[in-house]
N, C-alpha and C positions, 0 to 999 in steps of 0.2 A: 322510739326507746327514748326517756328524759335519764340524767345523770344517776338520780337515784335507783330510778329501776334498772340500772346496769349496775349498780351495786348488788341490789336482791338476788340479780341473775347470777353473780359471782359467788354470793354467801349461801346460794342453794347448790351450785356447780360444786363448791368446794366446803361442804357446813365446817365441817370438823377444825379444819383450818382456821377459819374465821371465829370459832367456837374458841378455841385454843386462844387466838389472837383477843378477843374480846374479854375471855374471863381470866386470861392469865394463869392458866394451867393446862398440863397437856390434856385434851379430848379426842377420844379415838373412835368411840360410838355415836354418831348423832342421826338423827331422823328428822327429814324436812317434813313438816306439818302442813298439808294440804289443804287448808281448811277454809270454811267461812266461819264467822264467830255468830252466834244466834243473835236473834229479833235484828233490827235491821242492820244490814253488814255493814260496816265502817271502813272495812282492810283497807288500804290503800296499796297500789302496786308495789310501791317501795318496802311493802314490809315483810320481813321472815319471819317464821317460827318453828324454832329447831327445839327438839326433845334431845335432853342427853339422859342418862340414868336416872337422874336423881330428880331433874330441873326442866323447865321449860326456858327457853331462849328467845326472848321476843326482840328481835333487832331491825332497826328501821334507820334506813339514810334519809339525810334532809340536805339540801342545798340551802333551804331559807326556812327561817323559823316562822315565818308567817303559817299559819294554818287556821282552816274551818272546820271544827271546832278548834279552838285552842290546844296547842300539844298538851299541856300539862293535861287539860280534862278527856284528852282522847287517849293517855298514857293510862288514866285510871279508870277509863272505860275498857279498853284494851283487857287490863288486869284483871277486872271483876270478871267478865266473859272467858277470860282462859283459866280463872281457877276453878269457875262453874263447872266446865268443859273437862278438865282436866285433875283438879283437885290436887296440885305438885307444887313445891315453891317455883316463884317467878324471876327471873331475871330478865329486867328491862333496860336497854341499852339504846339512845339514840347516838350515833356517827352523824356528825354535822361536817360536810364538806367543805366548808369554807366559813370564815368567818365573817360572821354580821357586821353590821355598821357600827362604827366607834362609838362606846358608850351603850351598845344595846344591853342587856339584861338578860344574859343566857340562864333562865328556868331549869331547874331539878327537881322540883316537886308540884303538887297539886296541896292548895291550903285553901279551906273555906270552912269557918266555923270552927267543930270540933273534927274534922276530915280532913286528915294529911297523908299523902302519898309519895313517895321518893322515887326516882329511877335515877339511872345513872346517863351522862352526857358526854362522848369523846369527841374531842375537840382534833380533829383528824392533823389541821395546822400543828399543834403542840405536838405530835406521834414523832418517835424516834424512826427518821425513814430507814433506818437500818433493819426493822423488822419486815418492813415491807419486801427491800431489797433482796432479803436472801430467802426469799418464799416466792414462786413463779404464782399461786394461787392470789397472793396479798399484792404481787406488785404493780397492778392496775392504780393502786393507789398512792405508790411512792412518792409520786411527782407533786403530792398533795400534803405533804406531810412538813415536819419543821424542818427549817433552812434557811440559812441568812443570804445563801448562793443558789439559788434556783435555778439558773442555768446549767452549771454545774450538777445537780441533783440529777436534772433533766439528762444529762450525758450518761450520768452512772445508769441512768434506768434503761436507757438506750442498750450501753455495755449489757447490760443483764439480758436483755432481747436478746440481744446477738449470739449468747451461749445457748440458748434453746437449740437444741438439735434438731426436733421436727419441723419442718417448715410449715406446714398445716398450723399447729402450736404456736409457732413464731409469728406467722400472719393474726392468729387470732389473739393472741398477748397484746399485741404492738397494736392491733385496733381499738380494743379494750385500754389501752392507757391515753392512745391519743383523744381519745372522746372525753376522757377524764380531766386528762392535763388540759384540754381545752376551755375548763373553767381558769385556767390560770394563765397560761401560757397563748401567746398569737399564735397563725400559722405558720409561720416563716419559723419560731423554734421548733415546731413539731415536724419540720423536712427531715429533721434527723433521723427518721423512723424510715424515709425515703416515701417517693411519690406513690399514689393510686391505690397506697395500702387499704384505703377506707373500702373504695370499690372491691377489692379482691379478698373483702375477707366477710365470714360468715356474718361477721355482727352486722356490717351495714347492709347484706342480703336480707336480715333479719329487721332491720330499721325500714328496708323496702316494704318488705311482706308485711308489716304492721300499718305501712300508710297505705297498701294496696287494701288490707283487709278494712280500716276506718272509712275507706273512699267507697268500696262496694257498699257499706252499711249505708253510709251519706245519700247513696244514689238510691239505695232500697227505700229510702226513708222519705225521698222527695219525689222516687217515680223517674227519675233522669236517667234513662238507657239511651243514649244519644251515640252509640259507637261505640270501637275499640278504641281509639286515639282520644276521644275527649273523657272514656274512663279512665285510661292511663294518667293523664292530664289531672282529674278531678282527685287521683290517688294519691299523686305527686302534691297537690295542695295542700292536701288534707296534714299529708305527714307534718310540709313545713308549717303549718297554723300551729300544730300539736306542740312542734320545737319550740318555736316562737313563743307561744303562749306560756312555755317552761320555764322560758329565760326572763321574758322580760314581761309577762301577765298579758292582759290584753291589748290586742294591737289595732289602731282608730281606722275606722271605716275607708280612708285613703288610702292607708297603705295596704288593707287587703283587698280593695278594691285592684290594684298595680298587680300584687302577686296573682291574682285572681285571671290576669289575662297573659301571664308568664307561658310559655311551652314548656316540656318534660326537659328537655336539655337544659334549660335556664334555673328551673326549679332543682334537678340533682346537683346542678353546681352552687345554689344556693345553701342546699342543706349542708356542702361543706362548708361553704366560706363563713355560715353562722356561726360556727364552732371559735371562731375569731373575735367574733360582735361584742364590743363591751357593753354597749346603749342601742336604744334605739335608731339614734342618729347615723350609726353606721350601716342599719339596714336603708336606712334611704340614700344614703352614699352608694351604695350598691345598685341600688337600683335605678339611679341617675347616671352612673358609670355603664352599667350592661343594659340601660332601657331607654336610651335617650331620646 
């Protein structure tokens, strides 16, 4: 599960709360549209379509601006397909989880010749954290909101988690928070939420399950059925490659070869450790430490 996919999960679990935040007005009745758009599907995992009484909300979460096709073209394409299907007003919002590199232009429209199409962009790092701190549904986003004292904000988030009465919900929300906060904070800072919460949470189990599914699919495609232990290793490895590719892009062949030899236990440890990585160099250092 990638960072933007986790946001999709949350927005579909609490659609009215997310719609209220994004639209800036109280929304009580929202329907999640589980649909692929016509022609060639372009829907990315991180896209959520919500239908209110009078409009469609196209909500998309992004860690990086880079996209193929480019985001402005994709937003235009989505709008045309959604309008063709529903014939209702469409509000399109991209939520950027992290600020881009200094000097990067954040586009909010597609323009070519006489064609002009505009959409909204929410810069999460500029949003008031109190919006998220006051709502458990939005709480996982709080650590990425505006602050001049990030560690203090993280402590406030942890305080809100402690107030959750249900232990199962507390573990679940804490896991959501740690995954997203891993974009900004190191593993040491995240210990404020307690040890082993990732392994105990349904989110961690969902990540493992997705890895197992990818591993089984890859195994079927390549015809490799070499026993249970090798299958588990392949599943864990597929998950690690997916997470690393999401975070850093394509990993070079040398590192992939090293990762391919890791046992399941180390692959699971790496799955947690990479939340703290800031560059591929951190991965190399981790491998040198754990695989001398």
